[in-house]
C-alpha positions, 0 to 999 in steps of 0.5 A, a space after each residue: 445426412 442423405 445417402 442414395 444407393 441405387 440397387 443394380 438390376 432388380 435390386 431395390 433402391 434405398 435412401 438414407 435420410 437422417 434417421 429414416 431408411 426408404 427401401 423400395 416403397 417401405 420406410 424404416 426407423 433407423 432409431 431401431 437399428 441393431 446391426 449393420 454389416 457389409 457382407 459383400 463388397 461391390 465389384 464388377 461381378 457382384 453388387 455390394 450388400 449391407 445387411 441391416 437388422 432393424 428391430 429383428 427385420 432383416 433388410 439388405 441394401 445393394 449398390 453397384 461398383 460405381 457407388 462403392 464410396 457411397 456404400 462405405 459412407 452409408 455403412 459408416 453412418 449406420 454404424 455410427 447410429 448404432 454406436 450412439 444408440 448403444 452409448 445412450 442406452 448404456 447411459 440410461 441403464 447406468 441412471 436406472 442402476 443408480 436409482 436402484 442403489 439410491 432408492 431400492 427401486 426404479 423411480 422413473 418411467 421408461 420413455 419410447 426412446 429408451 425402451 427395449 424388450 430387455 428393459 421392459 422385461 426387467 421392469 416386470 421382474 422388479 414389479 414381481 410380475 415377470 414370471 410365467 415365461 423364460 427370459 428369452 421368450 419374455 424379451 421377444 414379447 416385450 420387444 414387440 411392445 417397445 417397437 409399438 410405442 409412439 412419440 411421448 409415450 412412457 411405460 409405467 408398469 409391465 407384467 406377464 399375464 394371460 390375455 382373455 383368460 377363460 376361467 372355464 377352458 383356460 385356453 390362453 398363453 402368456 403375453 407381455 403387457 405394458 401400462 403406459 401413459 396412453 394405453 394398455 399394450 398386449 403383445 405375443 411373439 409367435 413362430 408365425 405372425 406376431 400378436 399385438 393389441 392396445 386399448 386406449 385409456 380414454 376408451 376404458 369404461 370400467 375395471 373390476 377384479 376377481 381373485 381365484 385360488 391361484 389366478 386373479 382376473 381383471 375385467 376391462 370394459 371398453 367402448 367396443 369390447 370386454 376383455 380379461 387379464 389373468 395373472 398370479 393372485 399374488 400380483 393381480 392386486 398391484 396390476 389392478 392398482 396400476 391400471 386404476 392410477 393411469 386411468 385416473 391420471 389420464 382423466 385428470 390430464 384430459 380435464 386440465 386440457 379442456 380447462 386450458 382450452 376454455 381459458 384460451 377460448 375466453 381470452 380469444 373472445 375477450 381480445 376479439 371484443 376489445 378489437 371491435 371496440 377499438 375499430 368502432 372508436 377509430 371509425 367514429 373519429 373518421 366520421 367526426 373528421 368527415 372522412 366517413 359518411 354517416 351511411 358508411 359508418 352505420 354499415 361498418 358498425 353493423 358488420 363489426 357487430 354482426 347485426 
């Protein structure tokens, strides 16, 4: 589906191309669309306006009276995206509720396409690691994590803790944390400017843990820096265990990929050698038939054998 809306006057043009919105020189992922509402209908005096909420960002699409039908078409399409997303999310939520009933816990990770701040917060509560923030504030923090997930990324474990906990000054605020199959993500929603950071699992050199009277601290040593994660002593061991698990799985996956690469490389080399033998055999037949001269045969043979 492609819909183009020309913003009258100084208003920006916009293009809806399947699940991508091109608004001026910016691009938005419509899979993150929460709301689409017609706030002004197009007339001779006023351009039409459709207000969108894309993961908390407000974008207003404008169109002239000559594009009134296109504006309605865009609105209908955007609302269909929202409805489909809600249905998928509700279906996914039912599946997770069934897991809870059958096994007493959720057994599956949360993939990017189903991740929301609310689901990630609920995961932290289920992990016993959702304390330290109000529900509304925590969801805002986890919304940032959901927004930063990439393709093929799955959230394995979430918790609320202190980023770069200073055991001396303790000058830090609670952040949302997510351990995924690719990295550790830290996020904090602020009144002015949001904070988010991620640490790729393959950059982590060492992880250690130290328990205090109330707060436990995990120290993570990466290729570029050392940072600390503080959390309640009751849950810090579980967080440490989850970090160790995902690092080990990441190393195992990398080793398997390297092994597969070597196998493919060896297969390719073997096929190449077989191909050279066949070509030499064919040229020898041409030599015997008198089609190739001995000089031509020797020249071709040296080329094939890289002599």
